[in-house]
Structures are given as structure tokens and as C-alpha cells.
C-alpha positions in Angstrom: -124.0 -4.4 -11.6 -125.4 -3.5 -8.3 -125.7 0.2 -9.5 -128.4 -0.8 -12.0 -130.6 -2.6 -9.3 -130.0 0.6 -7.0 -131.2 3.0 -9.7 -134.2 0.8 -10.4 -135.0 0.6 -6.6 -134.7 4.5 -6.4 -137.2 4.7 -9.4 -139.7 2.4 -7.7 -139.3 4.3 -4.5 -140.0 7.6 -6.3 -143.1 6.2 -7.9 -144.4 4.5 -4.5 -143.9 7.8 -2.7 -145.9 9.8 -5.1 -148.6 7.2 -5.5 -148.6 4.7 -2.4 -151.7 2.7 -3.5 -152.7 0.3 -6.2 -151.9 2.9 -9.0 -148.4 3.5 -8.0 -147.9 -0.3 -7.5 -149.1 -0.8 -11.0 -146.8 1.8 -12.4 -143.8 -0.1 -10.4 -144.9 -3.3 -12.0 -144.8 -1.6 -15.4 -141.2 -0.5 -14.7 -140.4 -3.9 -13.7 -141.7 -5.3 -16.9 -139.4 -2.8 -18.9 -136.5 -3.9 -16.8 -137.1 -7.7 -17.2 -136.4 -7.4 -21.0 -133.1 -5.6 -20.1 -130.4 -8.3 -20.1 -127.9 -6.2 -17.9 -130.7 -5.8 -15.3 -131.7 -9.5 -15.3 -127.9 -10.6 -15.2 -127.3 -8.2 -12.2 -130.2 -9.2 -10.1 -129.7 -12.9 -10.8 -126.0 -12.9 -10.3 -126.5 -10.9 -6.8 -128.8 -13.8 -5.6 -127.0 -15.8 -3.0 -129.9 -17.7 -1.9 -133.3 -18.9 -3.5 -135.0 -15.7 -1.8 -132.3 -13.0 -1.7 -133.1 -9.5 -0.7 -131.7 -7.0 -3.2 -133.1 -4.0 -1.7 -135.2 -2.7 1.4 -136.5 0.7 1.2 -135.5 2.7 4.5 -138.6 5.0 4.3 -141.4 3.0 2.5 -140.2 -0.4 3.8 -141.0 -2.2 0.5 -138.5 -5.0 -0.4 -137.3 -6.4 -3.9 -136.0 -9.9 -3.9 -134.4 -12.1 -6.5 -135.9 -15.6 -6.3 -134.4 -18.7 -7.9 -136.8 -21.6 -7.7 -135.4 -25.2 -8.8 -137.5 -28.0 -10.2 -141.2 -28.6 -10.4 -143.6 -27.2 -7.7 -147.0 -26.1 -7.2 -148.0 -23.6 -4.4 -151.1 -23.5 -2.3 -153.6 -20.5 -2.7 -152.3 -17.8 -0.6 -152.1 -14.0 -0.1 -149.4 -11.8 1.6 -151.2 -11.1 4.7 -151.3 -7.3 5.3 -148.9 -6.7 2.3 -149.2 -6.4 -1.5 -146.7 -8.2 -3.8 -145.5 -7.8 -7.4 -144.1 -10.9 -9.1 -141.9 -10.5 -12.2 -140.7 -13.4 -14.4 -137.0 -13.1 -15.3 -136.2 -16.9 -16.6 -138.6 -19.8 -17.2 -142.3 -19.9 -16.9 -144.8 -19.8 -14.1 -148.4 -20.7 -14.3 -150.4 -18.3 -11.9 -154.0 -18.8 -10.7 -156.0 -16.1 -8.9 -158.7 -17.4 -6.5 -162.1 -16.2 -5.4 -162.6 -16.5 -1.6 -166.0 -18.6 -1.2 -165.6 -19.1 2.6 -162.8 -18.0 5.1 -160.8 -20.4 7.0 -162.0 -20.9 10.6 -159.8 -22.5 13.2 -158.8 -25.9 11.9 -161.4 -25.6 9.2 -160.0 -24.9 5.8 -161.6 -22.0 3.8 -163.0 -22.7 0.3 -161.8 -21.0 -2.9 -162.6 -21.2 -6.6 -160.2 -20.4 -9.5 -161.0 -17.1 -11.1 -158.3 -17.0 -13.8 -155.1 -18.8 -14.8 -152.3 -17.4 -16.9 -148.8 -18.0 -17.7 -145.9 -15.6 -16.6 -143.1 -15.6 -19.1 -139.8 -13.5 -19.1 -140.9 -9.8 -19.2 -144.2 -10.3 -17.6 -145.2 -9.0 -14.2 -148.4 -8.9 -12.0 -149.5 -6.9 -8.9 -151.3 -8.8 -6.1 -152.7 -6.4 -3.7 -153.6 -7.0 -0.3 -156.1 -10.1 0.2 -155.6 -11.2 -3.4 -155.3 -15.1 -3.4 -153.0 -16.5 -5.8 -150.8 -19.6 -6.4 -147.7 -20.4 -8.5 -147.1 -23.5 -10.6 -143.9 -24.5 -12.5 -142.7 -27.4 -14.3 -139.1 -26.4 -14.3 -136.6 -23.9 -12.6 -137.4 -20.3 -12.7 -136.1 -17.0 -11.7 -138.3 -14.1 -10.5 -138.0 -10.6 -9.1 -140.5 -10.2 -6.3 -141.6 -7.0 -4.5 -143.1 -7.2 -1.1 -144.9 -4.1 0.4 -143.1 -5.0 3.6 -140.3 -7.6 4.4 -142.7 -10.6 5.3 -139.8 -12.4 7.1 -140.2 -9.7 9.8 -144.0 -10.3 10.4 -145.8 -13.1 12.2 -148.7 -13.8 10.2 -151.3 -16.5 9.9 -151.3 -18.9 6.7 -154.8 -20.3 6.3 -155.3 -23.6 4.3 -157.9 -23.5 1.4 -159.9 -26.3 -0.1 -160.2 -25.8 -4.0 -163.8 -26.1 -5.1 -164.3 -26.5 -8.8 
């Protein structure tokens, strides 16, 4: 089963080497959408998940990472971005309501920034979205989910600020 994950990761690496910017990320996202409807791929990635945020692959050259994520129960995340990185979220099991936010005012010191919702959509099995650097987004779920998530770099290795945002309607 690990072989299918390795093949997928190598395909993504080839895509991102050829086109390292947003266009390449969208192509990797499109490939992920195809893989998310492949039962063998979903079974392999989920079976390998040994934690709620399990590293499946880290590219030795480009440094992007692929994680299998298992989220249990209901939860709503705060608006956030991935600092200096981009991310791709792909829904494998369950559904996630995603919101994307317009930054109205950046956070300053102890004062939260201000954001307004730009769009809201539901991710279902087989859907995937790219969040380029600086794109504020937030997930919400009513039940357990499983995702495949890319990060442009392993964010666990970076020290980064996580500003708070006030939602303005």
C-alpha cells in the first residue's frame, strides 16, 4: 500500500519541479482530486495514518510534505493562513465546510486583525483546494473527517506567528 502513496508523491514532485508556483500547485491539486476517488489510494493513506496529523511523505529536494489527517468530532477552526507556505486540502472521508476570508485590517501587537468572509463551500470526498501563501481560510465540521493535506514546507519545523482575527459581517 505504501507504494501507491510513493508513486503519487513522486508524480507531485515532478509536477512541482516543472511548475513551482500556483499553476503547478493547481496541477498537484487536480491530481489529488483524481486520487481521492481511488479507493486503494484512500485506504492506503488512511491506513498509514498513525496520528491525527501523520506525515506520509516529505520531498527531499522541494521540501513539500503530504499528511494524512484524521479529525474526530465537531470543530470550527479560526481564520488562518500557513505563514510563508501554501497548502492543499483534499477531502477523503466526511465533509468540511471551508470559508475563505478577506483581510480588512492586519493584526497589530495584542490587537486582533479584522476579516470578512469572502466565500463558503463544502468539501466532500474527492474535492481539493489550493490555499496559496497568505490566503486566509477556516474549516468547520460537524462530524469526524479524513483529509490529505499538503504543505509547501513542514510547518512543524518553522516558528511562525499565528495572529488572531475578529470576524466582521
